[in-house]
C-alpha positions in Angstrom: -16.6 9.0 14.2 -17.8 7.3 11.0 -15.8 4.8 9.0 -13.3 6.5 6.6 -12.9 4.7 3.3 -9.8 5.4 1.1 -8.1 3.5 -1.8 -4.3 3.0 -2.2 -2.6 1.6 -5.3 0.9 0.3 -6.1 1.8 -1.5 -9.4 -1.2 -3.8 -9.9 -2.3 -3.9 -6.2 -5.4 -2.2 -5.1 -6.1 -1.8 -1.4 -9.5 -0.5 0.0 -8.8 0.8 3.5 -11.6 1.3 6.2 -10.4 3.2 9.2 -12.4 3.7 12.4 -11.7 4.5 16.1 -10.8 1.4 18.1 -7.9 -0.3 19.9 -5.4 -0.6 17.0 -6.4 -3.9 15.4 -5.3 -4.3 11.7 -7.1 -6.9 9.6 -6.1 -7.6 6.0 -8.6 -9.8 4.0 -10.1 -11.1 7.2 -6.7 -12.1 8.7 -4.5 -10.3 11.3 -1.5 -8.3 10.1 1.1 -10.7 11.5 -0.7 -13.7 9.8 -1.0 -11.9 6.4 2.5 -10.3 6.2 4.9 -12.6 7.9 8.1 -10.5 7.5 8.9 -7.6 9.8 9.7 -5.3 6.9 6.2 -5.6 5.4 4.5 -5.2 8.8 6.6 -2.1 9.4 5.5 -0.6 6.0 1.8 -1.1 6.9 2.2 0.4 10.3 4.5 3.3 9.2 1.8 6.0 8.8 0.3 5.2 12.2 3.7 5.2 13.9 4.7 8.6 12.3 1.4 10.3 13.3 1.5 8.7 16.8 -1.9 7.0 16.4 -0.8 3.4 16.6 -3.4 2.1 19.1 -6.2 4.5 18.4 -7.7 3.2 15.1 -8.9 -0.1 13.8 -7.9 -0.8 10.2 -9.8 -3.2 8.0 -8.3 -3.7 4.5 -9.5 -5.5 1.4 -6.5 -5.9 -1.0 -6.1 -7.8 -4.2 -3.6 -8.0 -7.1 0.2 -7.8 -7.2 2.7 -9.3 -4.8 3.5 -8.9 -1.1 5.5 -5.7 -1.4 3.0 -4.0 -3.8 0.1 -4.9 -1.5 1.9 -3.6 1.6 2.8 -0.3 -0.1 -0.8 0.1 -1.4 -2.1 -0.4 2.1 0.4 2.1 3.4 -0.9 4.7 0.9 -4.5 4.0 1.7 -3.9 4.4 5.5 -2.0 7.6 4.9 -4.8 9.1 2.9 -7.4 8.0 5.5 -5.4 9.6 8.3 -5.2 12.9 6.3 -9.0 12.7 5.9 -9.5 12.4 9.7 -7.0 15.2 10.6 -5.5 17.6 8.1 -2.5 18.2 10.5 -1.3 14.7 9.8 -0.5 15.8 6.2 2.5 17.9 7.4 4.0 14.8 9.0 3.3 12.3 6.2 4.2 14.4 3.2 7.9 14.8 3.9 8.2 11.0 4.4 6.8 10.4 0.9 3.8 8.4 2.2 1.2 10.5 0.3 2.8 10.0 -3.1 1.3 7.5 -5.5 4.2 5.6 -7.1 3.5 5.6 -10.8 6.0 2.9 -11.8 4.3 0.0 -13.6 5.6 -3.0 -15.5 6.4 -2.2 -19.1 4.4 -4.1 -21.6 5.8 -6.8 -23.9 6.2 -5.6 -27.5 5.4 -7.8 -30.6 8.5 -9.1 -32.4 10.5 -9.1 -29.2 11.2 -11.7 -26.5 10.2 -9.3 -23.6 9.6 -5.6 -23.1 13.1 -4.7 -24.1 14.9 -7.9 -24.8 15.0 -8.9 -28.5 15.2 -12.3 -30.1 18.7 -13.5 -30.8 20.0 -12.1 -34.1 21.5 -14.6 -36.6 23.6 -13.2 -39.4 23.6 -16.5 -41.4 
């Protein structure tokens, strides 16, 4: 099997995921999963597509991710892994789609407008 390359995005994070057959190692920016994401919740988010499809120890995952914060990066990786698994086997789509793992979350930070303090907050109004 050749290496499958897919991209996952979330907020300002972009994750390039490379999936190939192996023994279940997950490397993110050259570091192991448990070194890169120290909290269990983020580790679970990254491993979620593999756990749902039952392929946890079958594929090696190599990820290059940049931009955003911890949660955005973890969810970008999750989308990339889900897309790669669907590319390998189309039957995985029926398992991942109901869980919402194939949906690109379009929510982004709203831009700051001129004449205002932030995106929606205004400068304090003074009557006199």
